[in-house]
BAMARSE-207558 format. One record per residue (C-alpha): x, y, z; chain. Coordinates in steps of 0.02 Angstrom, whole numbers. Layout:
N
X;Y;Z;A
...
END
This chain:
274
574;-102;147;A
425;-85;53;A
260;-158;121;A
221;-327;35;A
121;-312;-108;A
-74;-326;-65;A
-143;-496;-129;A
-220;-494;-301;A
-393;-504;-317;A
-419;-530;-491;A
-262;-641;-503;A
-362;-762;-361;A
-530;-757;-472;A
-438;-783;-643;A
-350;-934;-557;A
-511;-1027;-493;A
-536;-1177;-600;A
-712;-1163;-575;A
-735;-989;-629;A
-605;-1027;-785;A
-709;-1161;-843;A
-868;-1046;-823;A
-955;-1142;-670;A
-987;-993;-594;A
-1094;-1068;-449;A
-945;-1175;-368;A
-909;-1147;-192;A
-981;-1241;-45;A
-921;-1412;-120;A
-780;-1524;-112;A
-730;-1438;56;A
-727;-1258;-34;A
-786;-1129;77;A
-958;-1043;33;A
-953;-904;-107;A
-978;-734;-37;A
-1095;-629;-152;A
-1064;-437;-162;A
-1135;-313;-31;A
-1306;-251;-83;A
-1235;-79;-56;A
-1111;-84;-188;A
-1180;17;-337;A
-1195;-74;-524;A
-1118;58;-599;A
-1019;143;-666;A
-931;6;-759;A
-765;25;-851;A
-698;-95;-1017;A
-540;-77;-919;A
-394;-30;-792;A
-327;85;-896;A
-513;170;-912;A
-533;191;-731;A
-349;235;-684;A
-386;371;-805;A
-550;430;-729;A
-444;428;-567;A
-305;548;-637;A
-444;654;-719;A
-508;691;-548;A
-329;719;-463;A
-267;554;-411;A
-124;506;-516;A
-52;335;-561;A
137;295;-581;A
111;124;-640;A
224;-14;-561;A
128;-173;-632;A
-8;-199;-774;A
-72;-344;-836;A
-202;-405;-957;A
-304;-554;-968;A
-458;-639;-1050;A
-563;-618;-867;A
-502;-436;-850;A
-355;-315;-830;A
-252;-242;-659;A
-156;-103;-633;A
-37;-60;-481;A
-26;114;-449;A
88;230;-311;A
3;407;-297;A
63;568;-210;A
-74;671;-162;A
-68;826;-71;A
124;781;-30;A
86;590;34;A
112;432;-44;A
25;265;-52;A
-28;134;-166;A
-187;54;-235;A
-241;-78;-357;A
-354;-74;-488;A
-459;-223;-552;A
-568;-225;-687;A
-659;-394;-737;A
-769;-435;-904;A
-941;-450;-860;A
-969;-565;-995;A
-871;-693;-891;A
-889;-642;-716;A
-1052;-597;-642;A
-1075;-465;-484;A
-1052;-619;-359;A
-896;-679;-438;A
-816;-521;-399;A
-903;-497;-236;A
-819;-667;-193;A
-646;-603;-235;A
-661;-464;-146;A
-709;-563;21;A
-559;-649;-7;A
-456;-515;22;A
-542;-444;152;A
-570;-587;254;A
-398;-672;226;A
-278;-510;224;A
-384;-371;314;A
-379;-267;152;A
-491;-110;121;A
-570;-93;-57;A
-688;19;-130;A
-791;-65;-278;A
-951;-39;-397;A
-989;-89;-573;A
-878;-221;-640;A
-719;-175;-540;A
-619;-157;-371;A
-477;-70;-302;A
-392;-115;-167;A
-330;59;-59;A
-162;1;14;A
-194;161;157;A
-379;155;211;A
-362;323;239;A
-387;360;68;A
-534;228;13;A
-676;371;44;A
-598;490;-69;A
-579;364;-206;A
-744;315;-168;A
-823;485;-195;A
-734;508;-363;A
-790;339;-441;A
-954;331;-355;A
-910;164;-281;A
-924;102;-91;A
-808;62;33;A
-774;-105;92;A
-659;-118;254;A
-558;-265;286;A
-635;-397;403;A
-558;-451;556;A
-429;-350;681;A
-345;-184;623;A
-145;-168;688;A
-154;-63;844;A
-106;105;826;A
60;115;886;A
105;277;1013;A
239;380;927;A
356;485;1021;A
373;670;1028;A
446;715;845;A
537;865;814;A
474;995;715;A
655;1030;624;A
751;997;533;A
654;976;387;A
714;905;213;A
685;989;49;A
679;822;-58;A
726;649;-32;A
897;662;-103;A
938;798;33;A
887;676;148;A
996;539;94;A
1151;661;83;A
1126;683;262;A
1115;497;302;A
1265;472;205;A
1367;601;295;A
1317;506;464;A
1309;332;425;A
1316;311;244;A
1190;295;93;A
1267;203;-54;A
1193;129;-208;A
1049;246;-198;A
898;181;-287;A
719;286;-317;A
575;182;-273;A
401;215;-350;A
324;345;-255;A
473;450;-222;A
540;355;-92;A
740;313;-93;A
821;152;-56;A
1004;124;-13;A
1150;25;87;A
1202;98;267;A
1333;64;386;A
1514;92;282;A
1548;253;376;A
1537;180;563;A
1611;6;523;A
1448;-82;513;A
1400;-220;376;A
1301;-143;227;A
1126;-159;259;A
945;-74;192;A
871;80;230;A
713;167;151;A
701;352;157;A
555;456;135;A
497;629;144;A
310;674;184;A
212;814;144;A
101;814;299;A
116;770;488;A
-29;656;465;A
39;562;324;A
227;542;412;A
121;461;563;A
6;350;459;A
168;275;373;A
278;283;547;A
142;164;620;A
113;49;455;A
292;22;474;A
260;-38;652;A
113;-124;629;A
162;-328;580;A
139;-428;731;A
286;-498;795;A
395;-393;670;A
499;-258;749;A
541;-96;672;A
661;32;701;A
659;196;621;A
740;356;634;A
620;524;600;A
587;690;615;A
493;838;553;A
458;797;392;A
550;625;362;A
591;453;419;A
733;334;384;A
671;141;414;A
828;44;452;A
874;-148;435;A
1017;-114;542;A
917;-69;707;A
1101;-28;773;A
1101;127;688;A
940;187;720;A
1011;313;876;A
1157;382;768;A
1053;424;629;A
927;512;744;A
1049;619;822;A
1133;654;671;A
993;708;561;A
887;801;711;A
744;659;720;A
692;532;864;A
692;355;884;A
529;279;827;A
525;72;873;A
425;-64;903;A
502;-240;983;A
375;-365;892;A
290;-421;1041;A
END
């Protein structure tokens, strides 16, 4: 139920045969698209020796990192992070490049691929880039590190309208929310996910086949609404959730949505994919 992991800019660069062989001027030949240089508004500093050092700088400024993936390669290092700030959870991906192997424009070209193909937002400076999965937090990260925000190219997903969401009941924890869901339609095989969300199987209490659900508790109404709209943002991908004051339950079994919303004191938030 989690969003697809963002495309890896560093992995894309390191897998390119021309760069692996040191031919940094390739592109535009043999049918390949022209290289895209680093935008001129991106600062040349600060630089970091590796992804761990950059993550440390963010943590000291109040943006912690729960590491979900880390890799080190001869050309640099990458760390996938999940963080919770002011009660809201979001993901970011740090890529730090070895400046002895990759030029500023090599890095710019890698960022351009993510911005154009996947409409992803980046913060960049020096020898690094950060893909901020929820663009809302990109300016904060840019301010902390002295980087520039590079928004994704192309059309963004429309802001789906949301129903009026009740102000109560509120759940103190995702475990309490899971207990309420279990009493309604079942919530078995519970597994905590990065960022504090919880996954479980539903349907057992109401005669439905087992199916997945993802539960979240939010620190703010704004964070809840961003998450709901994100869950409904995929063109052609329907979604059905039950949501309330500070929580949401994203259901794979759409037939459970009305019952879950009623029993947990919420409303149904849905998108038919059209």
